[in-house]
Every structure is written in structure tokens, then in C-alpha cells.
C-alpha positions as CSV (number, residue, x, y, z in Angstrom):
1,M,72.7,34.9,-26.6
2,S,75.5,33.2,-27.0
3,D,75.7,30.1,-29.6
4,N,79.2,29.4,-28.3
5,F,79.0,26.7,-26.2
6,R,76.6,23.6,-27.2
7,P,75.9,20.5,-24.8
8,A,77.0,16.9,-25.5
9,F,74.4,14.9,-27.3
10,G,72.0,13.6,-24.4
11,M,73.3,16.2,-21.7
12,K,70.7,19.2,-22.3
13,N,69.4,18.3,-18.8
14,R,70.8,21.3,-16.3
15,H,71.4,19.2,-13.2
16,I,73.1,16.7,-15.8
17,Q,75.0,19.6,-16.7
18,T,76.0,20.5,-12.8
19,L,76.4,17.3,-11.9
20,Y,78.1,15.4,-14.3
21,S,81.5,16.9,-14.1
22,S,81.6,15.9,-9.9
23,I,80.8,12.7,-10.5
24,F,83.0,11.7,-13.3
25,R,85.5,13.6,-14.1
26,K,88.7,12.3,-13.5
27,N,91.7,14.8,-13.5
28,K,95.8,14.1,-13.0
29,E,96.4,16.3,-10.3
30,P,98.5,19.2,-10.5
31,K,101.8,19.7,-8.8
32,V,101.2,22.4,-6.4
33,E,103.2,24.5,-3.5
34,I,101.3,25.1,-0.5
35,E,101.3,28.6,1.1
36,K,100.0,29.3,4.2
37,F,99.2,33.2,3.3
38,I,98.7,34.8,6.9
39,L,95.9,37.9,6.8
40,N,96.0,41.5,8.3
41,D,93.7,40.5,11.0
42,G,96.1,37.9,12.4
43,D,93.4,35.0,10.4
44,F,95.1,32.8,7.1
45,L,94.7,31.4,4.1
46,E,95.9,28.4,2.2
47,C,97.0,29.0,-1.5
48,Y,97.6,26.1,-3.7
49,W,100.3,27.0,-6.7
50,N,100.8,25.2,-9.9
51,K,103.4,26.2,-12.0
52,A,103.9,26.2,-15.7
53,N,106.8,25.0,-17.7
54,N,109.8,26.5,-17.5
55,P,108.3,29.4,-15.8
56,H,110.3,32.8,-15.7
57,A,109.4,36.7,-14.1
58,N,107.0,37.4,-16.8
59,T,105.0,34.4,-16.7
60,P,101.0,35.6,-16.1
61,I,99.7,34.3,-12.8
62,V,96.1,33.2,-12.6
63,I,94.5,33.6,-9.1
64,L,91.5,30.9,-9.7
65,F,88.4,31.4,-6.6
66,H,86.1,28.8,-6.1
67,G,82.7,28.5,-5.3
68,L,80.4,27.5,-2.1
69,A,82.0,24.5,0.0
70,G,84.6,24.3,-3.0
71,S,88.5,23.5,-2.9
72,F,91.4,21.9,-4.5
73,K,89.4,19.0,-4.6
74,S,86.5,20.3,-7.1
75,P,87.0,19.2,-10.3
76,Y,87.1,22.3,-11.9
77,I,89.7,23.8,-10.1
78,Q,92.2,20.9,-10.9
79,G,91.0,21.0,-14.6
80,M,91.4,24.5,-15.0
81,M,94.6,24.4,-13.4
82,N,96.2,22.0,-15.7
83,S,94.9,23.9,-18.6
84,L,96.4,26.8,-17.6
85,S,99.4,25.3,-16.8
86,E,99.2,23.7,-20.5
87,A,98.5,27.5,-22.1
88,G,102.1,28.5,-20.3
89,F,99.8,30.2,-17.2
90,N,101.3,29.9,-13.4
91,S,97.9,29.7,-11.9
92,V,97.4,29.5,-7.7
93,L,94.1,28.5,-6.2
94,M,93.4,31.5,-3.1
95,H,91.4,29.1,-0.5
96,F,88.4,31.1,1.4
97,R,88.8,30.7,4.9
98,S,88.4,26.9,6.4
99,C,88.3,25.8,2.7
100,S,91.0,23.9,2.7
101,G,90.3,21.4,5.0
102,E,92.0,23.6,8.1
103,M,89.8,25.6,10.2
104,N,90.3,29.5,10.4
105,K,91.5,31.2,13.5
106,L,88.5,33.6,14.0
107,P,84.4,32.8,14.9
108,R,84.1,34.5,11.0
109,S,84.5,32.9,8.1
110,Y,84.2,34.1,4.2
111,H,80.9,35.7,2.2
112,S,80.0,35.9,-1.2
113,G,80.7,39.6,-0.8
114,E,83.6,39.0,0.8
115,T,86.6,41.3,-1.3
116,G,89.1,42.4,1.7
117,D,90.9,38.4,1.4
118,A,91.0,38.3,-1.8
119,A,92.2,41.8,-2.1
120,E,94.9,41.4,0.4
121,F,96.2,38.3,-1.4
122,I,96.3,39.9,-5.1
123,S,98.7,42.7,-3.3
124,S,100.7,40.7,-2.5
125,V,101.7,38.8,-5.0
126,K,101.6,42.3,-7.3
127,K,104.3,43.1,-5.0
128,R,106.3,39.5,-5.4
129,F,105.6,39.4,-9.1
130,P,105.6,42.9,-10.4
131,H,106.7,42.0,-13.8
132,A,104.0,39.4,-14.3
133,K,100.4,40.1,-15.6
134,L,97.7,39.1,-13.4
135,F,94.2,37.8,-14.1
136,G,91.5,36.1,-11.5
137,I,88.6,33.6,-12.8
138,G,85.8,33.1,-10.2
139,Y,83.1,30.0,-10.4
140,S,79.6,30.6,-8.6
141,L,80.2,32.6,-5.5
142,G,83.7,32.8,-6.1
143,G,82.5,34.8,-9.5
144,N,80.4,37.3,-7.5
145,M,83.2,37.9,-5.0
146,L,85.3,39.0,-7.7
147,L,82.7,41.1,-10.0
148,K,82.6,43.0,-6.5
149,L,86.0,43.1,-5.9
150,L,86.4,44.5,-9.6
151,G,83.7,46.9,-9.8
152,E,85.1,48.1,-5.7
153,Q,88.6,48.5,-7.1
154,G,87.8,50.2,-10.3
155,Q,90.5,51.8,-12.2
156,N,92.7,51.0,-9.4
157,S,91.8,47.1,-10.1
158,L,95.8,45.3,-10.1
159,L,93.9,42.7,-12.0
160,D,94.5,42.5,-15.7
161,G,91.2,40.7,-16.8
162,A,89.2,38.3,-15.3
163,V,86.5,35.8,-15.8
164,S,83.6,35.1,-14.0
165,V,81.5,31.6,-14.3
166,S,78.0,30.8,-12.9
167,A,77.9,34.0,-10.6
168,P,74.9,34.3,-8.5
169,M,74.9,37.7,-9.1
170,Q,71.9,38.5,-7.3
171,L,72.1,36.8,-3.8
172,D,68.1,37.2,-2.7
173,I,66.8,36.3,-5.6
174,C,69.0,33.0,-5.7
175,A,68.2,31.8,-2.0
176,N,64.7,32.3,-3.1
177,V,65.4,29.8,-6.2
178,M,67.3,27.1,-3.7
179,N,64.6,26.5,-1.8
180,K,62.0,25.2,-4.8
181,G,61.9,21.9,-6.2
182,F,64.8,19.9,-7.6
183,S,67.1,22.9,-6.7
184,R,66.8,22.0,-2.6
185,F,68.5,19.2,-3.7
186,Y,71.7,21.1,-3.9
187,Q,70.5,23.3,-0.7
188,Y,70.9,20.9,1.1
189,H,73.9,19.4,0.6
190,L,75.6,23.0,0.6
191,I,73.8,23.9,3.8
192,K,74.9,20.1,5.5
193,S,78.8,21.4,4.4
194,L,78.6,24.8,6.0
195,K,76.3,23.5,9.5
196,T,79.8,21.5,10.1
197,S,82.1,23.7,9.6
198,L,79.7,26.2,11.9
199,I,79.3,23.2,14.6
200,E,83.1,23.2,15.1
201,K,83.6,26.6,15.3
202,Y,81.7,26.3,18.8
203,T,84.4,24.3,19.8
204,M,86.9,27.3,19.9
205,H,84.8,30.1,20.3
206,D,81.9,30.4,22.2
207,M,79.5,31.1,19.2
208,K,76.4,31.5,21.3
209,S,77.4,34.6,22.7
210,L,78.8,35.8,19.0
211,I,75.1,34.9,17.6
212,G,72.7,34.1,20.0
213,I,71.9,30.3,19.0
214,D,72.9,27.1,20.5
215,I,74.7,24.0,18.3
216,D,70.8,22.6,18.7
217,E,69.3,25.4,16.7
218,V,72.0,25.3,14.3
219,K,70.9,22.0,13.4
220,K,67.9,22.8,12.8
221,I,68.8,25.4,10.0
222,K,67.2,24.1,6.3
223,T,67.6,26.7,4.1
224,F,70.1,29.6,2.9
225,W,67.9,32.6,4.3
226,E,68.3,31.1,7.5
227,F,72.3,30.0,7.5
228,D,73.2,33.8,6.4
229,G,70.3,35.2,9.2
230,A,71.7,33.0,11.7
231,Y,74.8,33.7,11.4
232,V,77.1,35.0,8.3
233,A,74.7,38.1,8.8
234,P,75.6,38.5,12.7
235,I,79.2,37.9,12.2
236,H,80.3,40.1,9.5
237,G,77.9,42.9,10.7
238,F,75.6,43.0,8.5
239,N,72.2,43.7,10.0
240,S,69.9,40.7,8.1
241,A,70.3,37.9,5.4
242,Q,68.2,40.7,3.3
243,D,70.9,43.5,4.3
244,Y,73.7,40.6,3.4
245,Y,72.2,39.8,0.0
246,T,71.9,43.6,-1.0
247,K,75.1,44.6,0.4
248,S,77.1,41.7,-1.6
249,S,75.2,41.1,-4.8
250,S,78.1,42.1,-8.0
251,K,74.7,43.1,-9.9
252,R,75.4,46.9,-8.6
253,Y,79.2,47.1,-9.1
254,L,79.0,45.9,-12.6
255,R,79.1,49.4,-14.3
256,D,81.9,50.1,-12.4
257,I,84.3,47.6,-13.8
258,R,87.0,48.5,-16.0
259,R,89.4,45.7,-16.2
260,K,88.7,43.6,-19.3
261,T,86.1,40.7,-18.0
262,L,84.2,37.6,-19.5
263,I,81.1,36.7,-17.7
264,I,79.7,33.3,-18.4
265,H,76.2,31.8,-17.5
266,A,74.0,29.2,-18.7
267,L,69.8,30.3,-19.1
268,D,69.0,26.9,-17.1
269,D,71.1,27.1,-14.4
270,P,69.3,25.9,-11.5
271,F,71.1,28.0,-8.8
272,M,69.1,31.3,-9.7
273,N,67.4,32.2,-12.5
274,N,67.1,34.6,-15.1
275,N,66.5,37.8,-13.3
276,I,69.7,37.9,-11.6
277,L,71.4,39.1,-15.3
278,P,72.0,42.4,-15.5
279,T,70.7,44.7,-18.5
280,Q,73.0,46.6,-21.2
281,T,72.7,49.4,-19.1
282,E,73.9,48.0,-15.8
283,I,77.5,47.1,-17.5
284,T,80.3,48.5,-19.1
285,K,82.3,48.7,-22.2
286,H,84.6,46.4,-20.7
287,I,82.5,43.5,-19.9
288,S,81.9,40.3,-22.1
289,L,78.3,39.0,-20.9
290,E,78.0,35.5,-22.6
291,V,74.5,33.6,-21.7
292,S,74.2,30.2,-23.2
293,K,71.1,28.7,-23.4
294,Y,72.4,25.3,-21.6
295,G,75.1,24.9,-19.5
296,G,73.7,24.0,-16.2
297,H,75.8,25.6,-13.2
298,V,79.6,25.7,-13.2
299,G,79.1,22.4,-15.8
300,F,79.1,23.3,-20.0
301,I,80.1,19.8,-21.1
302,S,79.9,19.4,-24.7
303,G,81.4,16.7,-26.7
304,T,79.5,13.5,-26.1
305,I,78.8,11.9,-22.8
306,F,81.4,9.2,-23.4
307,K,84.1,11.7,-24.8
308,P,83.3,14.7,-22.7
309,K,84.6,18.2,-23.2
310,Y,85.1,20.6,-20.4
311,W,84.0,23.4,-22.8
312,L,84.9,26.1,-19.8
313,D,88.4,25.6,-19.8
314,S,89.4,26.5,-23.4
315,R,86.8,29.2,-23.3
316,I,88.7,31.2,-20.2
317,I,92.3,29.9,-21.9
318,N,91.0,31.9,-25.1
319,F,89.9,34.8,-23.3
320,L,92.7,34.5,-21.3
321,L,95.1,34.6,-24.1
322,K,93.4,37.6,-25.9
323,V,94.4,39.6,-22.7
324,K,97.9,38.3,-22.6
């Protein structure tokens, strides 16, 4: 148990920690340059670059991976970009397919275990900036993907270090938790966003022939189990939602990570329960696992309710500077 994080007075509640930033956090919008990165399969990713003051060839680069239905508009992304710039890092947000606001070209999309797109982009960044150290930060779904990628690549990873925040490291457990109690509120809003994107794909592709259901059936989907079983699994080559969850959960890849990695998690995260956490035998000496009693999901708000401090930003910067 880590005591590094202390919640703001009156903000111990998991849902306040989870929702506060998205409702109340106001950031100065980072100045970005947009790169349309073309993938090997002909599809594209929109990547938003933010540069530190007086950048040079050796300026370290941090690649950010947002959560499910997240984007550059997510307060935690903009806040982190500003903090990275002030600390002397260049940063780039790699939007997952369709998450920048422009629908991707193919019937497929992205998912919690899709590491191929990130691997392509990281490789491209390394080729363009061979003298710069590279780091990764992943939030929620992006954190699971990043951990899985680090495990898959092991000693061959091009990243020099990484941070994963509130990652759903065992996806089937998370899908079950999201279908209970107040967590269904989060599931409802996330599924609504996912269904909107999927329905748009029906105007571009013959989705019914690809996944076997029509738009009316898509509209009836209410849970992650249903959505992942109806769309994510078949369109990405999995046999079922359970097959997707089993193969895409990062927990099983942690023992193969060979880069200095910080995993930040809160025991009161409403998106999952403590069974997703790895045991000491499931992680390597390269991983620092920091588990706080409070923090919610990608929350970790300290300070006071009127003068909040976004602890994640400072903790991550501190970690990166030590690795740097």
C-alpha cells in the first residue's frame, strides 16, 4: 500500500475523485501540431504534438495513450501535456482510431489489447528522433494497452520507461464490475459513445455482413459484455468477448516487462475491483506498483476542493525525471 497520495479534504469518495476532473478541471489548451500518421493497413491515426520550450534533437519525448472514448479534449491529457512541457519534455498524444473526431477508414476500430498501432507509431517516432529518449504514459484502456505492449516487446521495447494509470489489467473482471451498482452509470455513458461510433460505421461499410447484427440490435446493447461480444471480438478476430478479454488483459504480460515502469492504481477505483491487481510473483523488478487507498479512476485529486492539485501530473513527472 502506498501513502504517496492523500485526497483533498472532503474528496475521499471514489466517484468524486473519478468525476471531479472531467467536470471542473480547466486547463490552458496546449498548442499542438497535428500529424496524420498513416498505418501499414492504410488506415490513419491523428497524433497531437506539443513541444517544450527550446526543444532540441535530444529533448525526451513522451507518448500519451488516452482511455476509452478519450481524446485531446480529455482534461487529464491536456493537463499532463502542460506539465510535461513545463518540465522540459516534448509530448505527443496518439489518438486511437476514430477518437480524434474523424472516423477511421476500416470497419475495425481499437480495443484494450490493440498494440500494433502503438508499436508502429513508436517505431516511427524513434526513427525520426533517434537521439531522444522515449517514454509512454497510458491511462485506463491506454494503460492496459501500454503494459501489454511492454510485455510483448520485452527487451526489444523502444521505450526507455513508462507509466500506467488506472489500467483494467484483467478485463473480464472489469466488465463484470461495470455492470453493478453505480458503476453502471459509467458503463452507460461509455457504451453510448461506443454505439454512436459503431452506428456511424454502418453508413460506411456493410457491417451487418461483417458482424452479423443490424443497427437496431446495436441500439439495444447495454453492457460491455454485449458490445465486445457483438463487435470488438468478431471484427478483431477473437472467438468471443471472453477470448478477447483473456488475450488482451495486460496482467498476464507483466512478468515479461523489461523497462522501468510505474503502475498507479487506487483500491477504490469504481471501474474494477482489487482482483485485477498482480501479485509480487506476477511482476518483475522493473515494475513499481503504487496502490493507494483512495483516488478513484484516473482521479487522484489532492489539495482542497477549492484549490485542487492534480497529483498524477506531479507524480508522473517526478518518475520520468528520475528515469530521464
